[in-house]
N, CA, C and O atoms as CSV, one atom per row, in Angstrom:
chain,resi,resn,atom,element,x,y,z
A,1,MET,N,N,28.627,70.275,4.882
A,1,MET,CA,C,27.656,69.451,5.546
A,1,MET,C,C,28.370,68.393,6.373
A,1,MET,O,O,29.213,67.654,5.864
A,2,SER,N,N,28.022,68.327,7.664
A,2,SER,CA,C,28.611,67.338,8.560
A,2,SER,C,C,27.928,65.996,8.387
A,2,SER,O,O,26.699,65.916,8.408
A,3,THR,N,N,28.704,64.949,8.219
A,3,THR,CA,C,28.132,63.615,8.102
A,3,THR,C,C,28.813,62.649,9.061
A,3,THR,O,O,28.769,61.435,8.860
A,4,GLU,N,N,29.434,63.178,10.090
A,4,GLU,CA,C,30.141,62.323,11.036
A,4,GLU,C,C,29.142,61.503,11.836
A,4,GLU,O,O,28.264,62.054,12.501
A,5,SER,N,N,29.282,60.170,11.769
A,5,SER,CA,C,28.345,59.298,12.465
A,5,SER,C,C,28.647,59.175,13.945
A,5,SER,O,O,27.867,58.572,14.682
A,6,ASN,N,N,29.755,59.728,14.396
A,6,ASN,CA,C,30.087,59.629,15.817
A,6,ASN,C,C,29.636,60.858,16.598
A,6,ASN,O,O,30.081,61.068,17.726
A,7,THR,N,N,28.761,61.670,16.014
A,7,THR,CA,C,28.232,62.840,16.707
A,7,THR,C,C,26.710,62.772,16.728
A,7,THR,O,O,26.088,62.117,15.892
A,8,VAL,N,N,26.131,63.462,17.699
A,8,VAL,CA,C,24.676,63.500,17.848
A,8,VAL,C,C,24.288,64.816,18.502
A,8,VAL,O,O,25.076,65.427,19.224
A,9,ALA,N,N,23.071,65.236,18.237
A,9,ALA,CA,C,22.490,66.398,18.914
A,9,ALA,C,C,21.330,65.901,19.766
A,9,ALA,O,O,20.491,65.138,19.289
A,10,TYR,N,N,21.278,66.323,21.008
A,10,TYR,CA,C,20.141,66.025,21.873
A,10,TYR,C,C,19.250,67.259,21.909
A,10,TYR,O,O,19.715,68.371,22.159
A,11,ILE,N,N,17.977,67.046,21.659
A,11,ILE,CA,C,17.027,68.148,21.662
A,11,ILE,C,C,15.939,67.817,22.684
A,11,ILE,O,O,15.067,66.982,22.447
A,12,VAL,N,N,16.019,68.490,23.815
A,12,VAL,CA,C,15.056,68.283,24.892
A,12,VAL,C,C,13.829,69.136,24.563
A,12,VAL,O,O,13.915,70.358,24.443
A,13,GLY,N,N,12.695,68.466,24.422
A,13,GLY,CA,C,11.497,69.161,23.961
A,13,GLY,C,C,11.483,69.229,22.450
A,13,GLY,O,O,11.069,70.235,21.873
A,14,GLY,N,N,11.934,68.163,21.803
A,14,GLY,CA,C,12.097,68.164,20.354
A,14,GLY,C,C,10.925,67.647,19.551
A,14,GLY,O,O,11.041,67.478,18.337
A,15,SER,N,N,9.794,67.391,20.197
A,15,SER,CA,C,8.672,66.824,19.450
A,15,SER,C,C,7.711,67.877,18.913
A,15,SER,O,O,6.751,67.542,18.219
A,16,SER,N,N,7.960,69.149,19.228
A,16,SER,CA,C,7.084,70.215,18.715
A,16,SER,C,C,7.809,71.560,18.794
A,16,SER,O,O,8.876,71.675,19.397
A,17,GLY,N,N,7.218,72.545,18.186
A,17,GLY,CA,C,7.677,73.921,18.308
A,17,GLY,C,C,9.121,74.159,17.897
A,17,GLY,O,O,9.595,73.629,16.893
A,18,ILE,N,N,9.804,74.960,18.688
A,18,ILE,CA,C,11.181,75.345,18.407
A,18,ILE,C,C,12.098,74.122,18.396
A,18,ILE,O,O,13.021,74.048,17.586
A,19,GLY,N,N,11.850,73.172,19.284
A,19,GLY,CA,C,12.667,71.969,19.316
A,19,GLY,C,C,12.562,71.162,18.041
A,19,GLY,O,O,13.570,70.679,17.525
A,20,LEU,N,N,11.353,71.009,17.527
A,20,LEU,CA,C,11.136,70.280,16.279
A,20,LEU,C,C,11.828,70.985,15.116
A,20,LEU,O,O,12.460,70.337,14.282
A,21,GLU,N,N,11.714,72.285,15.061
A,21,GLU,CA,C,12.356,73.050,13.989
A,21,GLU,C,C,13.879,72.992,14.106
A,21,GLU,O,O,14.577,72.936,13.093
A,22,SER,N,N,14.394,73.004,15.332
A,22,SER,CA,C,15.836,72.862,15.533
A,22,SER,C,C,16.311,71.500,15.031
A,22,SER,O,O,17.363,71.391,14.401
A,23,ALA,N,N,15.518,70.461,15.319
A,23,ALA,CA,C,15.863,69.115,14.844
A,23,ALA,C,C,15.913,69.081,13.317
A,23,ALA,O,O,16.832,68.499,12.741
A,24,LYS,N,N,14.941,69.693,12.666
A,24,LYS,CA,C,14.937,69.731,11.197
A,24,LYS,C,C,16.207,70.385,10.674
A,24,LYS,O,O,16.849,69.867,9.760
A,25,GLY,N,N,16.563,71.511,11.250
A,25,GLY,CA,C,17.752,72.227,10.794
A,25,GLY,C,C,19.021,71.423,10.968
A,25,GLY,O,O,19.867,71.399,10.074
A,26,LEU,N,N,19.167,70.767,12.098
A,26,LEU,CA,C,20.364,69.964,12.344
A,26,LEU,C,C,20.398,68.737,11.438
A,26,LEU,O,O,21.452,68.385,10.908
A,27,LEU,N,N,19.258,68.089,11.258
A,27,LEU,CA,C,19.196,66.925,10.365
A,27,LEU,C,C,19.561,67.318,8.939
A,27,LEU,O,O,20.252,66.571,8.246
A,28,ARG,N,N,19.105,68.474,8.501
A,28,ARG,CA,C,19.423,68.938,7.147
A,28,ARG,C,C,20.923,69.184,6.967
A,28,ARG,O,O,21.428,69.178,5.845
A,29,LYS,N,N,21.623,69.398,8.073
A,29,LYS,CA,C,23.080,69.577,8.022
A,29,LYS,C,C,23.818,68.250,8.176
A,29,LYS,O,O,25.047,68.218,8.251
A,30,GLY,N,N,23.053,67.151,8.224
A,30,GLY,CA,C,23.666,65.834,8.317
A,30,GLY,C,C,23.991,65.382,9.725
A,30,GLY,O,O,24.750,64.430,9.906
A,31,ILE,N,N,23.430,66.046,10.728
A,31,ILE,CA,C,23.700,65.709,12.122
A,31,ILE,C,C,22.574,64.833,12.648
A,31,ILE,O,O,21.401,65.189,12.538
A,32,SER,N,N,22.928,63.690,13.219
A,32,SER,CA,C,21.934,62.819,13.845
A,32,SER,C,C,21.369,63.512,15.074
A,32,SER,O,O,22.077,64.252,15.758
A,33,VAL,N,N,20.091,63.272,15.355
A,33,VAL,CA,C,19.467,63.887,16.522
A,33,VAL,C,C,18.748,62.848,17.367
A,33,VAL,O,O,18.282,61.822,16.871
A,34,CYS,N,N,18.674,63.141,18.640
A,34,CYS,CA,C,17.838,62.397,19.577
A,34,CYS,C,C,16.906,63.423,20.198
A,34,CYS,O,O,17.342,64.328,20.909
A,35,ILE,N,N,15.609,63.270,19.919
A,35,ILE,CA,C,14.634,64.199,20.488
A,35,ILE,C,C,13.988,63.564,21.713
A,35,ILE,O,O,13.769,62.353,21.760
A,36,THR,N,N,13.693,64.387,22.686
A,36,THR,CA,C,12.988,63.919,23.868
A,36,THR,C,C,11.684,64.677,23.994
A,36,THR,O,O,11.548,65.805,23.522
A,37,GLY,N,N,10.739,64.038,24.635
A,37,GLY,CA,C,9.452,64.656,24.882
A,37,GLY,C,C,8.652,63.796,25.839
A,37,GLY,O,O,9.037,62.675,26.170
A,38,ARG,N,N,7.539,64.342,26.271
A,38,ARG,CA,C,6.705,63.668,27.260
A,38,ARG,C,C,5.657,62.775,26.617
A,38,ARG,O,O,5.336,61.714,27.153
A,39,SER,N,N,5.123,63.185,25.484
A,39,SER,CA,C,4.004,62.490,24.855
A,39,SER,C,C,4.482,61.454,23.838
A,39,SER,O,O,5.142,61.808,22.860
A,40,PRO,N,N,4.156,60.178,24.058
A,40,PRO,CA,C,4.540,59.156,23.080
A,40,PRO,C,C,3.964,59.437,21.692
A,40,PRO,O,O,4.623,59.188,20.682
A,41,GLU,N,N,2.751,59.949,21.642
A,41,GLU,CA,C,2.115,60.253,20.359
A,41,GLU,C,C,2.855,61.366,19.622
A,41,GLU,O,O,3.090,61.264,18.418
A,42,HIS,N,N,3.222,62.424,20.339
A,42,HIS,CA,C,3.959,63.526,19.715
A,42,HIS,C,C,5.340,63.067,19.247
A,42,HIS,O,O,5.804,63.450,18.174
A,43,LEU,N,N,5.988,62.237,20.073
A,43,LEU,CA,C,7.303,61.725,19.692
A,43,LEU,C,C,7.224,60.873,18.431
A,43,LEU,O,O,8.065,60.996,17.540
A,44,GLU,N,N,6.218,60.012,18.356
A,44,GLU,CA,C,6.057,59.151,17.183
A,44,GLU,C,C,5.794,59.980,15.929
A,44,GLU,O,O,6.373,59.724,14.874
A,45,SER,N,N,4.929,60.961,16.050
A,45,SER,CA,C,4.627,61.838,14.919
A,45,SER,C,C,5.867,62.622,14.483
A,45,SER,O,O,6.147,62.737,13.289
A,46,ALA,N,N,6.604,63.157,15.454
A,46,ALA,CA,C,7.821,63.915,15.139
A,46,ALA,C,C,8.862,63.018,14.489
A,46,ALA,O,O,9.541,63.436,13.551
A,47,GLN,N,N,8.996,61.789,14.977
A,47,GLN,CA,C,9.971,60.878,14.394
A,47,GLN,C,C,9.627,60.570,12.940
A,47,GLN,O,O,10.512,60.533,12.085
A,48,ARG,N,N,8.354,60.350,12.661
A,48,ARG,CA,C,7.936,60.099,11.271
A,48,ARG,C,C,8.283,61.294,10.384
A,48,ARG,O,O,8.822,61.129,9.289
A,49,LEU,N,N,7.974,62.480,10.860
A,49,LEU,CA,C,8.241,63.694,10.084
A,49,LEU,C,C,9.741,63.906,9.891
A,49,LEU,O,O,10.197,64.165,8.778
A,50,LEU,N,N,10.502,63.797,10.973
A,50,LEU,CA,C,11.930,64.112,10.932
A,50,LEU,C,C,12.757,63.068,10.204
A,50,LEU,O,O,13.820,63.388,9.671
A,51,SER,N,N,12.295,61.833,10.171
A,51,SER,CA,C,13.102,60.767,9.562
A,51,SER,C,C,13.340,60.998,8.077
A,51,SER,O,O,14.270,60.427,7.507
A,52,GLN,N,N,12.522,61.820,7.447
A,52,GLN,CA,C,12.760,62.134,6.029
A,52,GLN,C,C,13.993,63.017,5.845
A,52,GLN,O,O,14.511,63.135,4.735
A,53,PHE,N,N,14.465,63.639,6.930
A,53,PHE,CA,C,15.612,64.535,6.852
A,53,PHE,C,C,16.922,63.882,7.292
A,53,PHE,O,O,18.001,64.388,6.984
A,54,GLY,N,N,16.832,62.756,8.017
A,54,GLY,CA,C,18.052,62.113,8.493
A,54,GLY,C,C,17.788,61.170,9.644
A,54,GLY,O,O,16.655,60.755,9.888
A,55,ASN,N,N,18.866,60.836,10.353
A,55,ASN,CA,C,18.803,59.869,11.451
A,55,ASN,C,C,18.260,60.525,12.713
A,55,ASN,O,O,18.882,61.425,13.279
A,56,VAL,N,N,17.085,60.059,13.148
A,56,VAL,CA,C,16.457,60.609,14.345
A,56,VAL,C,C,16.082,59.481,15.298
A,56,VAL,O,O,15.518,58.464,14.895
A,57,GLU,N,N,16.406,59.686,16.569
A,57,GLU,CA,C,16.036,58.764,17.634
A,57,GLU,C,C,15.111,59.518,18.581
A,57,GLU,O,O,15.117,60.748,18.619
A,58,VAL,N,N,14.321,58.777,19.339
A,58,VAL,CA,C,13.450,59.408,20.330
A,58,VAL,C,C,13.700,58.794,21.701
A,58,VAL,O,O,14.084,57.631,21.822
A,59,PHE,N,N,13.473,59.601,22.724
A,59,PHE,CA,C,13.575,59.140,24.103
A,59,PHE,C,C,12.475,59.845,24.879
A,59,PHE,O,O,12.466,61.071,24.983
A,60,ARG,N,N,11.549,59.067,25.422
A,60,ARG,CA,C,10.444,59.654,26.172
A,60,ARG,C,C,10.898,59.991,27.587
A,60,ARG,O,O,11.457,59.150,28.291
A,61,ALA,N,N,10.652,61.221,27.987
A,61,ALA,CA,C,10.974,61.662,29.341
A,61,ALA,C,C,10.022,62.780,29.737
A,61,ALA,O,O,9.844,63.754,29.005
A,62,ASP,N,N,9.416,62.625,30.902
A,62,ASP,CA,C,8.564,63.660,31.481
A,62,ASP,C,C,9.440,64.467,32.432
A,62,ASP,O,O,9.843,63.966,33.482
A,63,LEU,N,N,9.731,65.689,32.077
A,63,LEU,CA,C,10.660,66.507,32.858
A,63,LEU,C,C,10.107,66.920,34.212
A,63,LEU,O,O,10.820,67.519,35.017
A,64,TYR,N,N,8.839,66.602,34.470
A,64,TYR,CA,C,8.254,66.857,35.783
A,64,TYR,C,C,8.466,65.678,36.725
A,64,TYR,O,O,8.116,65.753,37.903
A,65,LYS,N,N,9.041,64.582,36.210
A,65,LYS,CA,C,9.280,63.387,37.014
A,65,LYS,C,C,10.784,63.185,37.195
A,65,LYS,O,O,11.523,63.021,36.225
A,66,THR,N,N,11.217,63.201,38.441
A,66,THR,CA,C,12.633,63.080,38.771
A,66,THR,C,C,13.252,61.831,38.159
A,66,THR,O,O,14.376,61.874,37.660
A,67,GLU,N,N,12.518,60.711,38.196
A,67,GLU,CA,C,13.069,59.456,37.669
A,67,GLU,C,C,13.247,59.517,36.153
A,67,GLU,O,O,14.182,58.916,35.624
A,68,ASP,N,N,12.375,60.226,35.448
A,68,ASP,CA,C,12.536,60.374,33.998
A,68,ASP,C,C,13.740,61.244,33.667
A,68,ASP,O,O,14.482,60.955,32.728
A,69,VAL,N,N,13.933,62.306,34.436
A,69,VAL,CA,C,15.101,63.174,34.237
A,69,VAL,C,C,16.369,62.365,34.500
A,69,VAL,O,O,17.341,62.471,33.752
A,70,ALA,N,N,16.361,61.560,35.559
A,70,ALA,CA,C,17.531,60.731,35.871
A,70,ALA,C,C,17.804,59.730,34.751
A,70,ALA,O,O,18.963,59.473,34.425
A,71,SER,N,N,16.761,59.166,34.161
A,71,SER,CA,C,16.947,58.229,33.038
A,71,SER,C,C,17.558,58.915,31.833
A,71,SER,O,O,18.426,58.351,31.167
A,72,LEU,N,N,17.109,60.132,31.547
A,72,LEU,CA,C,17.668,60.878,30.425
A,72,LEU,C,C,19.122,61.246,30.693
A,72,LEU,O,O,19.965,61.123,29.804
A,73,VAL,N,N,19.423,61.692,31.899
A,73,VAL,CA,C,20.804,62.024,32.251
A,73,VAL,C,C,21.678,60.785,32.127
A,73,VAL,O,O,22.804,60.867,31.638
A,74,ASN,N,N,21.173,59.649,32.562
A,74,ASN,CA,C,21.922,58.401,32.446
A,74,ASN,C,C,22.191,58.062,30.984
A,74,ASN,O,O,23.300,57.661,30.630
A,75,ARG,N,N,21.182,58.222,30.138
A,75,ARG,CA,C,21.376,57.957,28.702
A,75,ARG,C,C,22.468,58.867,28.146
A,75,ARG,O,O,23.354,58.417,27.420
A,76,ILE,N,N,22.395,60.140,28.491
A,76,ILE,CA,C,23.393,61.100,28.011
A,76,ILE,C,C,24.786,60.721,28.515
A,76,ILE,O,O,25.758,60.773,27.762
A,77,ASN,N,N,24.877,60.344,29.779
A,77,ASN,CA,C,26.173,59.969,30.343
A,77,ASN,C,C,26.739,58.696,29.722
A,77,ASN,O,O,27.956,58.514,29.691
A,78,GLN,N,N,25.879,57.820,29.232
A,78,GLN,CA,C,26.306,56.577,28.603
A,78,GLN,C,C,26.532,56.722,27.099
A,78,GLN,O,O,26.975,55.778,26.445
A,79,GLU,N,N,26.235,57.885,26.554
A,79,GLU,CA,C,26.331,58.114,25.108
A,79,GLU,C,C,27.765,57.895,24.641
A,79,GLU,O,O,28.706,58.456,25.203
A,80,LYS,N,N,27.920,57.080,23.615
A,80,LYS,CA,C,29.248,56.785,23.052
A,80,LYS,C,C,29.666,57.828,22.014
A,80,LYS,O,O,30.852,58.056,21.778
A,81,ARG,N,N,28.665,58.452,21.405
A,81,ARG,CA,C,28.971,59.479,20.401
A,81,ARG,C,C,29.254,60.813,21.087
A,81,ARG,O,O,28.854,61.040,22.228
A,82,GLN,N,N,29.943,61.676,20.375
A,82,GLN,CA,C,30.160,63.035,20.879
A,82,GLN,C,C,28.836,63.781,20.776
A,82,GLN,O,O,28.203,63.788,19.720
A,83,ILE,N,N,28.422,64.402,21.864
A,83,ILE,CA,C,27.216,65.231,21.825
A,83,ILE,C,C,27.652,66.589,21.306
A,83,ILE,O,O,28.263,67.385,22.020
A,84,GLN,N,N,27.323,66.831,20.055
A,84,GLN,CA,C,27.771,68.047,19.381
A,84,GLN,C,C,26.904,69.246,19.759
A,84,GLN,O,O,27.388,70.376,19.822
A,85,TYR,N,N,25.614,68.988,20.010
A,85,TYR,CA,C,24.676,70.055,20.368
A,85,TYR,C,C,23.733,69.555,21.453
A,85,TYR,O,O,23.355,68.383,21.472
A,86,LEU,N,N,23.358,70.459,22.357
A,86,LEU,CA,C,22.280,70.234,23.307
A,86,LEU,C,C,21.343,71.416,23.173
A,86,LEU,O,O,21.726,72.560,23.419
A,87,VAL,N,N,20.113,71.129,22.781
A,87,VAL,CA,C,19.103,72.177,22.629
A,87,VAL,C,C,18.050,71.959,23.710
A,87,VAL,O,O,17.374,70.931,23.734
A,88,ASN,N,N,17.919,72.929,24.593
A,88,ASN,CA,C,16.893,72.872,25.631
A,88,ASN,C,C,15.692,73.673,25.149
A,88,ASN,O,O,15.649,74.894,25.292
A,89,ALA,N,N,14.707,72.965,24.571
A,89,ALA,CA,C,13.549,73.634,24.008
A,89,ALA,C,C,12.253,73.254,24.725
A,89,ALA,O,O,11.169,73.638,24.284
A,90,ALA,N,N,12.352,72.515,25.810
A,90,ALA,CA,C,11.156,72.149,26.560
A,90,ALA,C,C,10.650,73.377,27.301
A,90,ALA,O,O,11.425,74.248,27.694
A,91,GLY,N,N,9.360,73.428,27.481
A,91,GLY,CA,C,8.800,74.573,28.173
A,91,GLY,C,C,7.525,74.239,28.902
A,91,GLY,O,O,6.956,73.156,28.757
A,92,CYS,N,N,7.101,75.180,29.676
A,92,CYS,CA,C,5.868,75.088,30.450
A,92,CYS,C,C,5.021,76.281,30.040
A,92,CYS,O,O,5.445,77.429,30.177
A,93,PHE,N,N,3.821,76.008,29.537
A,93,PHE,CA,C,2.971,77.092,29.047
A,93,PHE,C,C,1.583,76.923,29.632
A,93,PHE,O,O,0.873,75.970,29.312
A,94,THR,N,N,1.202,77.859,30.494
A,94,THR,CA,C,-0.125,77.863,31.088
A,94,THR,C,C,-0.738,79.228,30.788
A,94,THR,O,O,-0.516,80.187,31.527
A,95,PRO,N,N,-1.508,79.315,29.706
A,95,PRO,CA,C,-2.025,80.621,29.278
A,95,PRO,C,C,-3.195,81.109,30.137
A,95,PRO,O,O,-4.363,80.934,29.789
A,96,LEU,N,N,-2.851,81.715,31.247
A,96,LEU,CA,C,-3.845,82.297,32.150
A,96,LEU,C,C,-3.448,83.730,32.473
A,96,LEU,O,O,-2.269,84.078,32.409
A,97,PRO,N,N,-4.425,84.565,32.819
A,97,PRO,CA,C,-4.053,85.877,33.343
A,97,PRO,C,C,-3.190,85.695,34.596
A,97,PRO,O,O,-3.403,84.762,35.371
A,98,PHE,N,N,-2.250,86.561,34.783
A,98,PHE,CA,C,-1.277,86.420,35.872
A,98,PHE,C,C,-1.944,86.156,37.220
A,98,PHE,O,O,-1.512,85.271,37.959
A,99,LEU,N,N,-2.976,86.901,37.543
A,99,LEU,CA,C,-3.606,86.775,38.860
A,99,LEU,C,C,-4.370,85.465,39.028
A,99,LEU,O,O,-4.759,85.121,40.145
A,100,ASP,N,N,-4.592,84.731,37.941
A,100,ASP,CA,C,-5.274,83.441,38.029
A,100,ASP,C,C,-4.305,82.281,38.250
A,100,ASP,O,O,-4.744,81.157,38.490
A,101,HIS,N,N,-3.011,82.530,38.176
A,101,HIS,CA,C,-2.026,81.472,38.404
A,101,HIS,C,C,-1.986,81.099,39.886
A,101,HIS,O,O,-2.282,81.907,40.766
A,102,THR,N,N,-1.608,79.848,40.122
A,102,THR,CA,C,-1.508,79.335,41.491
A,102,THR,C,C,-0.045,79.051,41.826
A,102,THR,O,O,0.833,79.150,40.969
A,103,GLY,N,N,0.192,78.705,43.059
A,103,GLY,CA,C,1.534,78.303,43.476
A,103,GLY,C,C,2.011,77.069,42.725
A,103,GLY,O,O,3.205,76.923,42.464
A,104,ASP,N,N,1.079,76.176,42.374
A,104,ASP,CA,C,1.445,74.989,41.595
A,104,ASP,C,C,1.974,75.374,40.213
A,104,ASP,O,O,2.907,74.750,39.708
A,105,ASP,N,N,1.378,76.399,39.604
A,105,ASP,CA,C,1.871,76.870,38.305
A,105,ASP,C,C,3.294,77.396,38.445
A,105,ASP,O,O,4.155,77.103,37.617
A,106,PHE,N,N,3.532,78.162,39.481
A,106,PHE,CA,C,4.864,78.706,39.753
A,106,PHE,C,C,5.865,77.569,39.928
A,106,PHE,O,O,6.960,77.602,39.367
A,107,ASP,N,N,5.476,76.560,40.714
A,107,ASP,CA,C,6.348,75.413,40.936
A,107,ASP,C,C,6.636,74.672,39.638
A,107,ASP,O,O,7.759,74.210,39.433
A,108,ALA,N,N,5.651,74.549,38.761
A,108,ALA,CA,C,5.849,73.846,37.485
A,108,ALA,C,C,6.920,74.539,36.653
A,108,ALA,O,O,7.772,73.874,36.064
A,109,TYR,N,N,6.887,75.865,36.600
A,109,TYR,CA,C,7.919,76.605,35.861
A,109,TYR,C,C,9.303,76.329,36.447
A,109,TYR,O,O,10.263,76.101,35.711
A,110,HIS,N,N,9.394,76.353,37.752
A,110,HIS,CA,C,10.690,76.113,38.396
A,110,HIS,C,C,11.148,74.668,38.233
A,110,HIS,O,O,12.335,74.405,38.046
A,111,ASN,N,N,10.216,73.746,38.305
A,111,ASN,CA,C,10.586,72.332,38.170
A,111,ASN,C,C,11.134,72.021,36.788
A,111,ASN,O,O,12.102,71.272,36.659
A,112,ILE,N,N,10.528,72.588,35.757
A,112,ILE,CA,C,11.046,72.310,34.412
A,112,ILE,C,C,12.415,72.963,34.234
A,112,ILE,O,O,13.294,72.395,33.584
A,113,ASN,N,N,12.597,74.141,34.803
A,113,ASN,CA,C,13.915,74.788,34.726
A,113,ASN,C,C,14.968,73.994,35.494
A,113,ASN,O,O,16.114,73.894,35.056
A,114,LYS,N,N,14.582,73.431,36.637
A,114,LYS,CA,C,15.503,72.592,37.406
A,114,LYS,C,C,15.886,71.348,36.596
A,114,LYS,O,O,17.045,70.932,36.601
A,115,SER,N,N,14.919,70.765,35.909
A,115,SER,CA,C,15.208,69.592,35.065
A,115,SER,C,C,16.178,69.944,33.960
A,115,SER,O,O,17.128,69.201,33.713
A,116,LEU,N,N,15.956,71.071,33.285
A,116,LEU,CA,C,16.858,71.484,32.208
A,116,LEU,C,C,18.260,71.768,32.764
A,116,LEU,O,O,19.258,71.435,32.124
A,117,PHE,N,N,18.336,72.366,33.923
A,117,PHE,CA,C,19.625,72.598,34.574
A,117,PHE,C,C,20.330,71.271,34.828
A,117,PHE,O,O,21.517,71.133,34.535
A,118,THR,N,N,19.608,70.297,35.370
A,118,THR,CA,C,20.180,68.988,35.680
A,118,THR,C,C,20.664,68.282,34.415
A,118,THR,O,O,21.741,67.685,34.405
A,119,ILE,N,N,19.879,68.350,33.369
A,119,ILE,CA,C,20.245,67.703,32.108
A,119,ILE,C,C,21.487,68.356,31.517
A,119,ILE,O,O,22.391,67.666,31.046
A,120,THR,N,N,21.530,69.660,31.541
A,120,THR,CA,C,22.677,70.392,31.000
A,120,THR,C,C,23.924,70.097,31.792
A,120,THR,O,O,24.992,70.626,31.482
């Protein structure tokens, strides 16, 4: 079990789904995590849940907003600890039949992928 306090895992999209489960697994191994997400309510709920497993920090960022992505990148660049893991678990889910999607839906998928590329 790793207990090094100078390491951290960043989990983009860590307030629900696969990101939340990834955070649980890393925390159980003694690795501190910083989860990011768009919803303050989801982040607060995830932090309450995850804190029982270890050290968890939250950072709110809307990956559809360039300035939020830049703020997250800045935080990562200023990080004093070694970033041991980066989990890109954020996603865009619009459950519609294919022919009902619009160009805006297509752009949303690309924009979130561009944000994850920039963060990585």
